[in-house]
FIMI-758618 format. One record per residue: x, y, z of N, C-alpha, C, CB in turn. Coordinates in steps of 0.05 Angstrom, whole numbers, plus 32768, in hexadecimal, padded with zeros to 4 digits. Each point is the difference from the previous one (the first is absolute). Glycine has a CB too. Example, Ala and Ser with C-alpha at 12.3 -4.5 7.8 and 13.67 -1.06 7.14 Angstrom:
% FIMI-758618
81087F8E809C7FEE801880008012801880007FDA7FE98019/801F802C7FD98010801880017FF18016800E80187FF37FD5/
% end
This chain:
% FIMI-758618
84E880F87E1C80197FF28005801780137FFB7FEB7FD67FF2/802980298020801680127FFE80147FF87FEB7FFA800B802E/801880077FCB80157FF87FEB80107FEA800A8003802E7FEF/80057FD3802B80127FEB800C7FF37FE57FFF80148021801E/7FD07FE07FE87FF27FE680007FFD7FF57FE37FE6800F802B/801680057FC17FFB7FF77FE580187FF27FF37FE080277FFB/80387FE0800F80187FF47FF480027FE280088018802E8002/7FD87FC9801180017FE480097FEC7FEE7FF1800F8011802D/7FE17FFC7FC27FED7FF17FF0800F7FF47FE87FDA801D800F/80257FC87FEF800E7FF17FE97FEE80037FE880177FDE8020/7FF5802B7FCA7FF280037FE6800E7FF07FEC7FEF802D800C/80017FCA7FE0800C7FF27FE9800580117FE87FE97FD8800F/8009803E7FF0800380157FEA7FFA801B800C7FF37FDF7FDC/801F8033801F7FFC801C800A7FFD80127FE9801B7FF78028/7FD180187FD77FFA80137FEB8008801C800C7FDA7FE37FEB/803C8027800B800C8019800C7FF780187FF280287FE7800D/7FCF802D80037FFD801C7FF87FE880037FEC803280068007/7FB87FEC7FFD7FEA80017FEE7FEB8013800980097FD37FF4/7FEA803A7FFD7FEB801280077FE47FF48002801B80227FEA/7FD67FE4802A7FE47FF680037FEC80137FF3800C7FE9802B/7FDC800F7FD37FEC80117FF47FFC8019800E7FEA7FDA7FEF/80198027802B7FFE80198011801880137FFC7FE77FE48023/802D80147FCF801780107FFC80197FF980117FDF80237FF3/801C7FCD802280167FFA801280147FED7FF37FE080068027/80397FFF7FDE80167FEE7FF480087FED8017801280257FDF/7FEF7FC1801B80037FEC801680127FE97FF47FD2800C8016/80357FE47FFE800B7FE57FFA7FE97FEC80078032800E800A/7FCC7FDD7FE47FEC7FEC8007800F7FE57FFF7FD7801C7FEE/80277FD58029800A7FE780027FED7FE97FFC80208014801E/7FE67FD87FD27FEF7FEA7FFA800C7FE6800E7FF180167FD3/7FFE7FDA803680077FE6800A7FEE7FEB7FF8801480158024/7FF47FD87FCC7FEF7FED7FF67FEC800E7FEC80067FE4802B/7FE180157FD87FEB800D7FEF7FF28018800B7FFA7FD47FED/8013803780297FF38016800F8012801880027FE77FE0801A/800D80377FEB800F8019800680077FFF801E7FE7801C7FDC/80347FE1802A80087FFE801B8001801A800F80197FDA7FF2/7FEF803C7FFF8003801A800F800180157FEB801A7FEB8027/7FDD802E7FE1800380187FF1800C801480137FD97FF67FE1/803D80168017800D80158011800B80187FEF800C7FDB8022/7FFB803A7FED800D80167FF080177FF87FF07FF1801E8023/80137FF07FC680167FF97FED80197FFF800F7FE980167FD9/80277FD58024801A7FFC800B7FFF7FF4801C800F80267FE4/7FDA7FD380267FFE7FF8801C80017FE080037FE5802B8009/80167FC77FE17FFE7FE28001801A7FF37FF87FCF80037FF6/80387FE8801B80197FF27FFA7FF97FEF7FE580107FFF8034/80057FFE7FBD7FFE7FF17FE67FFC7FE38007801E80217FE6/7FD37FD180097FFE7FE3800280127FF37FEB7FD180048011/80297FE37FE980127FF27FEC8000800F7FE57FF87FD28017/7FF2803B7FE37FFD800D7FE67FF5801D80047FF77FD37FE9/8013803F80077FF9801D80037FFC800C7FE680198004802A/7FD1800B7FD37FFA800D7FE67FFD801F80057FE87FD47FED/8029803B80047FFE801D80027FE980087FEF803380068008/7FB8800680047FE980097FF07FFB801F80037FEB7FD28006/802C803C7FFC7FFE801D80007FF480097FE680288004801F/7FC5800E7FE27FF180097FE97FE87FF17FF7802980117FF3/7FD17FD8801D7FEA7FF07FFA7FE98004801480207FDE7FEC/7FC7801D800C7FE9800280117FF87FE280047FF180317FEF/800A7FCA802B7FF97FE380077FE27FFF800780307FF68013/7FC37FF97FDE7FE27FFE80027FF97FE280057FF980297FE1/7FEF7FD380297FF47FE580017FFE7FF77FE37FE68009802B/80237FDE7FCF80007FF77FE37FE380007FF580297FE38009/7FD580247FDF7FE57FFC7FF37FFB7FE37FFB8003802C7FEA/7FE47FD0800F7FF77FE57FF67FF080027FE880007FEE802E/7FFF7FFE7FC17FED80007FE87FE97FEE8007802680097FDF/7FC3800480277FE97FF180097FF07FF27FEA7FFE801F8024/80087FE87FC17FEF7FF47FEB801180017FE67FD3800E8016/80377FDA7FE3800F7FFC7FE87FF37FE97FF0802C80128016/7FDD7FEB7FD17FF87FEA7FEF80197FF77FF37FD080107FF9/80417FE28017801B7FF77FF67FFF7FEE7FE980108006802C/7FDA7FEA7FD37FFF7FEC7FEA7FFB800E7FE57FEF7FDD8020/8008803C7FE07FFA800E7FE8801780147FF87FCE7FFC800C/804480098007801380167FFE80137FFD7FE77FFD80048033/800A80137FC3801480037FEB7FFA7FF07FE7802080068024/7FC57FFC7FD37FF97FF37FE77FF580147FEB7FF67FD7801A/800F80427FEA7FF580157FEE80097FFB7FE4800080218025/80197FD87FD6800A7FFD7FE47FF17FE77FF3802F8014800C/7FC67FDB80037FF37FE87FF47FE380037FFF80237FE68010/7FD2802A80027FE3800380017FF9801E80027FFB7FD18017/8005803C7FD27FFA801C7FFF7FE180048000802B80097FE8/7FCD800D80257FE4800580057FFA801C7FF37FFF7FE4802D/7FFD801F7FBA7FFC801A7FF27FE88010800D80157FED7FD4/7FD6800480327FE7800D800A8004800A801C7FE57FE37FE4/802D8011802C80088008801B7FEA7FFD8015802080207FEB/7FCA7FD480107FEB7FFC801480017FE6800E7FE5801D7FE5/800C7FE0803080027FE880137FF57FE87FF07FFB801D802B/7FEE7FE67FC87FF47FE77FF480127FF77FE97FD0800E800C/803B80017FE480137FF87FEC80187FF3800B7FF080247FE4/801B7FE8803280177FF4800C7FFA7FE3800B8010802E800C/7FD87FCE80007FF97FE780097FFD7FEB7FE97FEB80168027/800A7FF27FC37FFC7FEF7FE8801C7FFA7FF57FD280147FF4/803F7FFF800A801B7FFB7FF5800F7FED80118001802D7FEC/7FFD7FD7802E800F7FEE80137FF77FE47FFE80068026801F/7FDE7FD67FDF7FF77FE57FFF80097FF37FE57FD8800D801E/802A80027FCD800B7FF67FE8801E7FF880027FDE801B7FE8/80327FF48026801C7FFC800280087FED80158005802C7FF1/7FED7FD2802480087FF0801880067FE27FFA7FE4801F801D/800D7FD37FD280057FE57FFB801C7FFA7FF57FD07FFB7FF9/803C801A7FF9801A7FFB7FF48018800480137FEA800F7FD6/80107FF88043801780058013800C7FE6800A7FE9802A800F/80317FD67FF0800E7FE9800C80088005801D80117FF47FD3/7FF17FF8803C80078001801D8018801180057FED7FD48005/802880267FED801A800F80037FFD801E7FFA80187FD67FF5/7FD880307FF77FFB801C7FF97FF2800F80177FFE7FF37FCF/7FED8000803D7FF2800E80158013800380187FD47FED7FF0/803B80008017801380018016801580167FFB7FF97FCE8009/801280347FDF801480147FFA7FF5801D800180177FDE7FE4/7FD1802680117FF4801B7FFF7FF88008801D7FEF7FF97FD0/80047FF5803E7FF68007801B8017800580137FD97FE47FF8/803E800D8005801780058011800C801B7FF980097FD08002/7FF880367FE6800C801B7FF77FEF8016800A80137FEC7FD7/7FD2801180267FED8016800A80028002801F7FE07FF87FD8/80217FF3803680037FFF801D801A801080097FE77FD38001/802E80267FF18019800D80088002801E7FFA80147FD47FF8/7FDC80347FF27FFD801C7FFA7FF4800E80187FFC7FF67FD0/7FEF7FFF803B7FF2800C801780127FFE80197FD17FF37FED/803E7FF9801780127FFE8017801480157FFD7FFA7FCF8005/801480357FE4801380157FFE7FF6801C800480177FE27FE4/7FCE802180197FF4801A80057FF98003801D7FEF80017FD2/80117FE9803E7FFC8003801D7FEB7FED800A800D80307FFC/7FE37FC27FF37FEA7FF0800B800B7FE6800A7FE080157FE1/80207FE88038800A7FE7800C7FEA7FEA80048022801C8018/7FC67FEC7FE07FEA7FED7FFF7FED80067FE880037FFB8033/7FF57FF07FC07FF080027FE87FE87FED80038028800D7FE5/7FC07FFD80157FE97FED7FFC7FF980007FE27FEE8009802F/80137FDE7FC67FFA7FFE7FE47FE77FEE7FFC803080077FF5/7FBD80037FFC7FEA7FF07FF6800A7FEF7FEB7FDE8022800B/80197FC57FF480097FEC7FEC7FE77FF47FF5802C7FF68018/7FD3800B7FCE7FEA7FF37FF17FFC7FE38006800880217FDC/7FE17FD7802B7FF97FE480057FE47FFB7FF2801A7FFE802F/7FE57FEB7FC37FE97FFA7FF17FFF800B7FE47FE97FFE802A/80017FFD7FC8800080097FE380167FF47FF07FED802A800F/801E7FE57FDF80177FF57FF0801A7FFD80107FEB80157FD9/80167FF8803E801A7FFD80107FFF7FE78010800580328004/7FE47FC380047FFE7FE980118013800680197FF67FE07FD8/801E800E802D801080058018801E80067FF67FE17FE1801D/802480247FCA801B80027FF5800E8019800D7FF17FEA7FD4/8001802D802E800C8017800B80067FFD801D7FE980197FDE/80067FDA803080047FFD801D80187FEE80057FCF80078009/80357FE47FE780187FEF8003801980117FFC7FE57FD77FEF/801C80397FFC801680117FFA8005801480177FF67FFB7FCF/7FF68012803C80048012801580077FF4801A7FE2801B7FE8/80167FCD801E80097FF38017801E7FFB7FFF7FD47FEC8006/8037800D7FE2801C7FFD7FFD800F801B80047FF87FD97FE1/7FFC803C8015800D801B800480008007801D7FF0800F7FD3/7FFB7FED803B7FFF8007801D80147FF1800E7FD180097FFF/80347FDD7FFC80157FF1800E801C800B7FF87FE37FD68000/8022802F7FE9801A800A7FF78008801C800C7FF87FE77FD4/7FF4802980328003801A800A7FFC8003801D7FF3800F7FD6/80087FDC803A7FF78001801C8014800D80127FE67FD77FF9/8033802980008015800D80128003801E7FF980187FD38003/7FDB80357FE68002801C7FF77FE980118006801C7FEF7FDD/7FCD800680227FE6800F80057FEA7FED8008800D80247FDE/7FDD7FE8802C7FE87FF080067FED80017FEA8006800A8030/7FF37FE07FC37FF080007FEA7FE57FF08006802A80057FE3/7FC08009801D7FE57FF480057FF47FFC7FE57FF98017802D/7FF87FD17FD17FF47FF97FE87FE17FFE8004802B7FE87FF1/7FC680277FFF7FE47FFF80017FF67FF07FEA7FFE802B8015/7FF17FC17FF17FF57FEF7FEA7FE980107FF4800D7FD58017/7FF880387FD27FEF80117FF07FEE7FEF7FEF802280248001/7FC87FD280097FF27FEA7FF27FEC800C7FED80057FE28028/7FF880117FC07FEF80087FEC7FE47FFD800880217FF57FE1/7FCC801B80137FE37FFD80037FF57FEF7FE97FFD802D8018/7FEC7FC67FEE7FEF8002801680097FF080197FDE80097FDF/801C8002803880047FF080197FE57FFA800B802B8016800A/7FC17FF67FED7FE47FFC800B7FF17FE97FF07FFE8033800F/7FEE7FC17FFD7FEF7FEE7FF2800F7FE67FF87FE580287FEF/800B7FC98002800A7FE67FF6801880047FED7FD17FED8006/802E80287FEA801680057FED801A8006800E7FDE80117FDE/80207FF7803C801A8008800C800D7FEA80117FEE802E8000/80067FBB7FFF800A7FE98010801D7FFA7FFA7FD17FEC8001/803780137FE6801B7FFA7FFA8012801680097FF17FE57FDA/80098034802480128015800A80018001801F7FF5801A7FD6/7FF57FDE803880017FFE801D80147FEA80087FD080118005/802F7FD97FEC80127FEB8006801D80087FFC7FDD7FDF7FF4/802880317FF7801B80097FFB8009801480167FF97FF87FCD/7FF48016803C800780148018800A7FF180167FDD80217FF4/80167FCA801380097FEF8017801B7FF37FF97FCF7FF7800E/803380007FDA801A7FF37FF98018801480017FE77FDF7FE1/80138039801780168015800080098006801D7FEC80167FD6/80017FEA803D80098005801A800F7FE8800C7FDA801F8005/801D7FCA7FF5800E7FE78008801C7FFE7FF47FD37FE98004/802F80237FE4801D7FFF7FF380128015800E7FEC7FF27FD2/80098022803C80118013800D7FFB801E7FFC801F7FDC7FFC/7FCB80297FF37FF8801E7FFE7FF88008801C7FEF7FFC7FD0/8017802080357FFE800B801A7FE5800D8004803280078000/7FBF80007FEB7FE6800D80037FF07FFB7FE880138024801C/7FD17FE47FE77FED7FFA7FEB7FF9801B7FF27FEE7FD68019/801080297FCD7FF880177FF07FEE7FFA7FEA80298013800B/7FC97FFF7FEA7FED7FFE7FE97FF7801B7FF97FF17FD2800C/8000802F7FDD7FF4801A7FF97FE17FFD7FFF802B800D7FE5/7FC87FF480357FE47FFA80027FED800F7FEE800A7FF5802D/7FFD80257FCD7FED80117FF07FFC7FF47FE4800E8029801A/80047FC47FDD7FFF7FF57FE47FF17FE58002802D80177FF2/7FCB7FDF80267FF47FE680047FE280057FFA80237FF08023/7FD07FFA7FD17FE480037FFB7FEE8007801880087FE27FDC/80028015803C7FF4800780198015800C80137FDD7FDB7FF9/8028803F80068015800C800F7FFE7FFB801F800380237FDC/7FE57FDE802E7FFD7FFD801D80077FE480087FDD80238001/801A7FCA7FF080077FE48006801D7FFB7FFD7FD37FF27FF1/8039801B7FFD801D7FFE7FFC800F800A80197FF980077FCF/7FFE800F803C800C800B80197FFD7FEA80157FF680317FF4/7FF27FC3800E7FFC7FED801680127FE77FFB7FD080118007/80337FE67FE380127FE97FF9801C800780097FE37FF27FD7/802780258023801D8007800580038001801E8005801A7FD4/7FEA7FF3803B80038002801C7FFC7FE5800D7FF1802F7FFE/7FFD7FC07FF97FFC7FE6800C80197FED7FFD7FCF80067FF6/803C7FFB7FF280187FEF7FFB8018800C800F7FEE7FF07FD2/8015802A802F8016800B800E7FFD7FFA801F800580267FDC/7FE47FDB802E7FFB7FFB801B80057FE180067FDD80288001/801C7FC77FEC80057FE38003801F7FFA80037FD67FF77FE5/803A801A800D801C7FFB8001800F801280137FFB7FF07FD1/7FF780248039800B80138012801580137FF27FF87FDE8026/8002802A7FC2801280117FF17FF2801B7FF980187FD77FED/7FF6803F800C7FF580197FFA7FF17FFE7FE580248019801B/7FCB7FFD7FDE7FF480027FE78007801B7FF67FDB7FE0800B/802B80227FDC8006801A7FF27FF37FFF7FE3802F8006801B/7FBC800A7FE37FEE7FFF7FE9800580197FED7FDE7FE6801E/802280147FC97FFE80167FEC7FE4800A800180237FEC7FE3/7FD9802C80287FE7800A80067FF880187FEF80077FEF802E/7FE380107FC37FF480177FF28014800E7FF17FDF80068023/80307FEC7FCC8014800D7FF07FF3800A7FE580267FE28015/7FCA80347FEF7FF3800C7FEB7FF6801C80077FF47FD47FF0/8009803D7FFD7FF6801B80067FE17FFF7FFF802B80167FED/7FCA7FD4800E7FE27FFF80007FF58003801C7FFF7FE17FD7/7FF38035802F7FF78005801C7FEB7FEC8009800A802F7FFB/7FEA7FC37FF27FEB7FEC8007800E7FE5800B7FDE80157FDB/803A7FE88020800E7FE9800B800F8006801B80067FEF7FCF/7FED800880478009800980197FFA7FE880147FF880337FF5/801C7FBA800C7FFE7FE980128011800280197FF57FE57FD9/801A803180288011800480187FF08000801A801F80187FE4/7FCB7FF5801C7FF0800380187FF67FE580087FF3802D7FF3/80047FC27FFA7FF87FE5800680167FF0800C7FE180027FDB/80378000801880187FF3800C80048008801D801680017FD2/7FE98018803480048009801C7FED7FF58012801180287FF0/7FD57FD880097FEC7FF5801280027FE280037FE280257FF3/80277FCD7FF880057FE4800280157FF980147FF27FFB7FD2/80258014802C80157FFB80137FF78005801C8020800C7FDE/7FD1800980267FF88006801C7FEA7FEB8009800980337FFA/7FE47FC57FF57FEB7FEE800A800B7FE480057FDF801B7FE7/80347FDC8009800C7FE7800380167FFE80167FF47FFA7FD1/8017801D8037801580018012801A7FF57FF57FDF7FFC8024/802580077FC180177FF87FF38018800D800D7FE77FF87FD6/802D7FF780328016800C8012801C7FFB7FF57FE27FFA8028/80207FFE7FBF801A7FF97FF5800E80157FEF7FEF7FD48001/800380437FFD800D80167FF07FF280037FE5802D7FFA8017/7FC8801D7FE47FF180057FE68009801A7FF47FD87FE78011/802D80167FD4800880177FF27FF080047FE6802D7FFB8014/7FCE801D7FE47FF180057FE8801280127FEE7FD17FFC8017/80377FF87FD38011800E7FED7FF1800E7FEA80237FDF8009/7FE780397FEF7FF580107FEB7FE98013800C800B7FDB7FDC/7FDD801980267FE98010800B7FFC80197FF180087FEE802C/7FFB80127FB97FFF80167FEE7FE4800E800280217FE97FE1/7FC98008801D7FE6800C7FFF7FF9801080197FF37FDA7FE3/801A802180337FFA801080198007801D7FFB80097FD7801E/800B802D7FD08008801C7FFA7FEC800E7FED80317FF38007/7FBC7FFD7FEF7FEA800C7FEF7FE78007800E80127FE77FDC/7FED8014803E7FE6800280107FFD801D800980047FCE8012/7FE5803A7FF47FFA8019800E800E8000801B7FD580047FE8/80338013802280108001801A7FF27FF080168012802E7FF3/7FD37FD5800E7FF37FF3801880017FE27FFE7FE180268004/801E7FCE7FE380007FE47FFC801E7FF780067FD880027FDC/803D800C8019801A7FF8800580078001801C800B800E7FD4/7FEB8006803B80048001801D7FF47FE9800F800080307FFB/7FE87FC97FFC7FF17FEA800E800F7FE67FFC7FD480177FF8/80357FE27FEF800D7FE87FFA801C8000800E7FE67FFD7FD5/8027801B802B801B8001800C7FFE7FF9801E800E80227FDE/7FDD7FE980307FFE7FFA801C7FFA7FE280047FF1802F800A/80007FC57FE57FFA7FE38001801A7FEE7FFD7FD2800A7FEC/803D80018001801A7FF27FFB8013800380187FFB80087FCE/8007800F803E8010800480167FF77FEE8018800A802F7FEF/7FDC7FD180147FF47FEF801880057FE37FFC7FDD80218007/80257FD77FE080067FE47FFB801C7FF780007FD980017FE7/80388014801B801E7FFB8000800B7FF87FE67FFC7FF3802E/7FF680137FBD800A7FF97FE5801580157FF67FD37FE97FF7/8043800E8000801480137FF57FFA80037FE380247FF38021/7FDD80287FD67FFA80077FE3801C80057FF37FD180158009/80337FDC7FE2801A80037FF27FFC800F7FE580107FD48016/7FFB80457FE97FFC80107FE980197FFD7FEE7FE38021801B/80167FDC7FCB80157FF97FEC800180157FEA7FFB7FCE800A/801180497FFB7FFB80177FED800A7FFE7FE58002801B8026/80157FD87FD6800B80017FE57FF07FEF7FED802B80078012/7FCF7FE07FF57FEF7FED7FEF7FE5800D7FFC80197FD68010/7FDA803380067FE4800B7FFC7FFE80197FF37FF57FEA8026/802080277FDB7FFF80187FF080037FFA7FE38012801A8026/7FFD7FD07FD480047FF87FE37FE87FF17FF580317FFE8008/7FC27FF180077FEC7FEE7FF67FE5800D8000801B7FD9800F/7FDF803680047FE4800A80057FFC801A7FEE7FFF7FED8031/7FE780177FCD7FF5801A7FF3800780027FE380058017802B/80037FD37FC8800580027FE27FE780067FF180257FE08004/7FC3801A80077FE780067FF27FF6801D80037FF57FD18006/8018803C800C7FF8801B8006800E80157FEE7FF87FF28030/7FFA80227FC7800C80157FF08000801980117FF07FEC7FD6/801E802980238001801A800F80137FFC80187FD1800D7FF1/80237FF5802680107FFE80197FFB7FE4800C7FFF80348009/80107FB77FF27FFB7FE5800A80047FFF801E800E7FED7FD4/7FE38002803A80067FFB801C801B7FF580057FD07FF78007/803A800F8010801C7FF6800680027FE180058008802D8014/7FE37FC67FF080027FE48003800B7FF6801A80057FFF7FD1/7FFB80128044800A7FF8801B7FEA7FFF8013802B80157FF7/7FDA7FDD801E7FEC7FFD80167FFC801A800F800D7FD08005/7FE08030800E7FF98019800F8013800380187FCF7FFE7FF1/804A800980098015800280157FF98011801780207FF97FDD/7FD5801F801C7FF9801380147FED7FF58015800880227FDE/7FE37FD280197FEC7FF68011800A7FE8800F7FDE80117FE2/80317FDE8012800A7FE9800E8014800880177FFA7FE57FD6/8018802F80258012800A80137FF1800E8018802280057FDA/7FC8800A801F7FF0800D80147FF37FEC80127FFA80257FE1/7FFE7FC380137FF17FEC801080147FEF80127FDC7FFE7FDA/803E8005802280137FF1800E80077FE57FF47FEF80188026/800A7FE47FC180067FE67FF2801E7FFE7FFB7FD280007FEB/80377FE78014801C7FFC7FF8800380037FE280067FE18027/800C80307FD2800480057FE3801D7FF87FF97FDE80287FFF/80227FC77FEB801A7FF77FF58003800A7FE380007FD6801E/8018802F7FDB800680067FE480117FEC7FF37FFB802F800A/7FFF7FC97FDD80117FEC7FF4800480067FE27FF17FDE8022/801F80117FD2800880047FE37FEF7FF07FED802F8009800F/7FC77FDF7FF97FEE7FF07FF180127FF47FE87FD5801F800D/80237FE87FDA800E7FF37FEA801A800F7FF87FD47FEF7FEF/803F80028006801A800C7FF880057FF67FE480138003802F/7FEB800E7FBD80077FFB7FE57FF37FE77FF4802A8016800B/7FBD7FE97FF57FF07FEB7FF57FE7800C7FF280107FE18024/7FDD800F7FD17FE9800C7FF17FEE8011801180027FDA7FE2/8000802580387FF080108013800D801B80067FED7FD78014/802D80297FE780108019800680197FFE7FF27FED8006802D/801880097FBD80197FFD7FF08018800D800C7FE47FFF7FD9/80198010803E8017800B800E80017FF6801C7FFE80297FE3/800E7FE5802F80047FF8801C801B7FF380037FD07FF98005/803C800C8015801B7FF7800580017FF0801B801380287FE6/7FD67FD280257FFF7FF38019800A8010801880047FD87FE6/7FFB80418018800B801380157FE9800B80118028800C7FE1/7FD67FEE80387FEB800B80128000801F7FFF80057FD8801E/801280357FDE8001801C80007FF1800C7FE7802D7FFD801B/7FD27FF27FCF7FF180097FE97FE28000800680257FEF7FE2/7FD27FFB802D7FE4800180097FFD801780137FF97FCE7FFA/8019803780197FFB801680127FFD801B7FF2801A7FE68021/7FF6801D7FCA8000801A7FF27FE580047FF280317FFF7FFA/7FC47FEB7FFB7FE780017FF47FE98006801480137FE27FDD/7FF08012803B7FEC800780158001801D800780037FD28012/8013803A7FEA8002801E80047FF2800F7FEA802B7FFB8017/7FDE7FFE7FD17FF680117FE97FE47FFA7FF7802F80037FF1/7FC97FE480107FE67FF97FF77FEB7FFB801780177FEE7FD7/7FF5800980407FEE7FFC801780008017801480067FD17FFA/800B804380017FFF8017801280087FFB801C7FDD80107FE5/80337FDC8020800C7FFC801C8019801080017FEC7FD18005/801C803680158018800D800280167FEB80007FEB80278019/802E7FDF7FE280157FED7FFD80047FED8018801680217FE2/7FE67FE9803680047FF080187FEB7FEB8001801580268018/7FD37FE17FE47FE97FEF800180027FEB7FE97FE380268015/80277FE27FD480037FEF7FE980157FEC80067FF280247FE1/80257FE4802B80147FEB80087FF67FED8014802380207FF6/7FCD7FEB801D7FF37FED80137FEE7FEC7FF2800280248023/7FF07FE47FC97FF07FEC7FF080107FE97FF47FE280247FF6/80377FE18001800F7FEC7FF380137FF280157FFD80197FD3/80027FF0804580107FF380157FEE7FF480148026801F7FFA/7FD57FF0801B7FF07FF480167FE37FF87FF8801B801B801E/7FDA7FF47FD17FE67FF77FF580007FE77FF17FF5802E7FFE/80207FCF7FF180047FE87FF080067FE980128011801C7FDB/80007FE6803980067FEA80127FE67FF980108032800E8005/7FC0800480037FE87FF9800F7FEB7FF17FEF80088029801C/7FF67FE07FCB7FEE7FF27FED80087FE27FFC7FF9802D7FE8/80217FCF801B800C7FE57FFB80027FF0801A801A80137FDA/7FDD7FF9803D80017FF28018801B7FFD800B7FDA7FEA7FF1/803980298009801B7FFF8009800480128018800F7FF57FD2/80058005803F8004801180188007801D7FF980107FD78019/7FE9803B7FF88006801D7FFD801F800480027FD1800D8014/803880057FDB801C800980018004801C8008800A7FDF7FDF/8005802780358009801B8006801E800080067FD3800B8013/8039800B7FE7801E8001800680038005801D800B80127FD3/7FEE7FD9803C80038001801D80087FE6800A7FDF80238004/802D7FDC801580097FE7800B7FEB7FED8002802180178017/7FE47FCF7FE27FEE7FEB80037FEF7FF97FE78000800D802E/800080067FBE7FEF7FFB7FE9800F7FF17FEB7FE7802A8009/800B7FCA7FE4800D7FEF7FEB801380117FF17FD87FE37FFA/804080127FFF8015800E7FF07FF97FFD7FE280247FF78025/7FC680157FD37FF880017FE38001801E7FF97FE17FD68001/803680317FF28006801C7FFC800A80077FE780098002802B/7FF280187FCB800A800B7FE8800F801980077FDA7FEC7FE5/803F801480118011801980018001800B7FE4801C7FEF8027/7FDC802A7FD58000800C7FE6800E801D80027FD47FE57FF3/803980207FF9800F801A80017FEC80177FFC802B7FEA7FEF/7FCC802180287FEE801680008001800E801E7FE27FE87FDA/8014802F80277FFF800E80197FE68000800F8022801B7FED/7FC97FDC80057FE57FFF800B7FF07FEB7FF280038031800C/7FE57FC97FFF7FED7FED7FF37FF7800E7FE57FEF7FEA802E/800B802F7FD57FF6800E7FE780157FFF7FEA7FE5801E801C/80357FE67FEB80137FFE7FEB80047FE47FF5801580258016/7FE87FC87FFC80037FE47FF77FEA7FF97FEC80157FF3802B/7FD280147FDB7FE97FFC7FEE800480107FE77FE27FF88026/802680217FDA800180107FE980197FF87FEE7FE98026801A/802D7FD37FF180187FFC7FF180037FE27FFA8015802A8017/7FE17FC57FFB80037FE27FFA801C7FF97FF97FD07FFE7FF0/8042800C801F801D7FF97FF880047FE280008010802B8015/7FFF7FCD7FD780077FE37FFD80147FF880157FF780027FCF/80168012803E80157FF980147FF37FF5801A801F80247FED/7FE07FC280157FF07FF58015800F7FE8800D7FD5800E7FE8/80267FED803280097FE9800E7FE77FF3800D802E80148008/7FCE7FD37FF27FE87FF1800A80087FEB80137FE980097FD6/80097FF7804280087FEE80167FE67FEF8006802580228015/7FE07FC37FEB7FEB7FED8005800A7FED80167FEE80037FD0/80027FFC804580077FEF8018801C800680087FE27FDC7FF2/8024803E800E80198008800D80197FFE7FEE7FEC7FF1802B/801080077FBC80177FFC7FEE7FFB80127FE7800A7FCF8011/800D803A7FE37FFF800E7FE77FFA7FED7FEA801E80228010/7FCB7FE17FE27FF97FED7FEA8002800D7FE57FE37FE8801F/802080337FE18004800D7FE5800E801C80067FD47FE87FE9/803E80208005800A801A80018004800A7FE380167FF7802E/7FDF80207FCD8004800E7FE6800D801A80047FD87FEB7FED/804080198007800D801980017FFC80117FE780217FEA801E/7FDC802E7FE57FFC80137FE9801880127FFD7FCE80008007/803C80017FE1801680137FFB7FF680137FEA80247FDE800D/7FDF803B7FF97FF580157FED801A80127FF97FCC80028015/803980017FD1801680117FF77FF780157FEC801E7FDA8007/7FEE803E7FFB7FFA80167FED801C80067FF37FD78013801C/80317FE07FCF801A80067FF48001801F7FF880047FCD7FEF/8014803E80128003801B7FF77FF980037FE2802580078024/7FCE800E7FD67FF680067FE6800B801B7FF67FD67FE5800B/8034801B7FDD8009801A7FF57FE980127FFA80277FEB7FEE/7FDC802F80187FEA80137FFA7FF980007FE18010801E8028/7FD87FE67FD37FF580007FE5800D80197FF27FD37FE8800F/803680137FD8800A80157FF07FEB80097FEB80307FEF8008/7FC880297FF77FED80087FEA800D80017FE57FE7801A8021/80087FEC7FCB800B80037FE5801680147FFE7FD57FF37FEE/804180068007801680137FFB8011800280197FE4801A7FDE/80167FDA803980108002801780127FE780037FDC801C8016/803B7FE77FF780127FEA800580078001801C80117FFF7FD3/7FF77FEA803780097FFE801C801E7FFA80037FD37FF1800B/
% end
């Protein structure tokens, strides 16, 4: 399209003078919830609103593919001195009954807005269902989803307690169906903790297929190499023809396998179309506590999965709760950990928290090109590598073509008098 033609495109928001990942400086015109046009800097006619983004890098917005908003921001009330997964689960089950509806709503909203301010215009949160939680957390998160619906896309996964298999699982299976009927978007569970893990997988896929919703399972979240149900999950998806979207979160034990096993499983996962969601911060903290010397990193087999062509997503998981006492809900924090602990390069790491995360969530692809969804992050940086390394707080977040968050960073270095040594004066 020529410059003369481009000026005739009506835009509702013009992003002026922003840098793309390839280094080109451009104007980007948005119309409605789409990118209407991209042209050389200074070439596009202003629309009703214009934003000068000189010095910013414009990227497809990241997404958070795995959160636990119902648990977020509880560290001060539920400390976990042992730091391991089993203790965290026990502590949470003891604390959960004391939570009030308003408290869950407040914390979940605050944590979601933290992620939004960091650039995540879509969040998938697992929500405890069953056990001591019953349906209380889901009711609260449904309220949060409604209150934030104009700011971000919030998907809720009914994270149902085990057992789900056998006669003992009948009540939880009923709750799983009830959760979907109430408005949960997807089905989740942690099958490796069920008395019959394979039956638990079958139950999850059967109920998800019944309602036509995706499934996202906490898979093999352990460094025990003998726990490996991911391959069974992949073969089940393939053999049943499940077509509503499948994701496997954590997949820690895959990283403990010999290369030939990891490669075989990765190829099966890729063939089944299962997205693997790696959660570096929480798994680096929770896993390998029992190991001395050089503990395993507690991450999945990223190298083999990427080589097999599997969809890889990166997420933050827990934020300041018994499972992870730190975390700020920033996808760039997850990307940086994928670089340092997962040995990905910064561009691939950012792709994992943006396009990979969106694919795992079943969301449309985003590119900074005409016709794509206007889900964008502008961050003060000159390159993707600098954005991941520096994680500047100076960010503009665009959802459905509208600015939904802007954080400005001011840095000052006041003048300082030179130091005077003993016996010296200034």
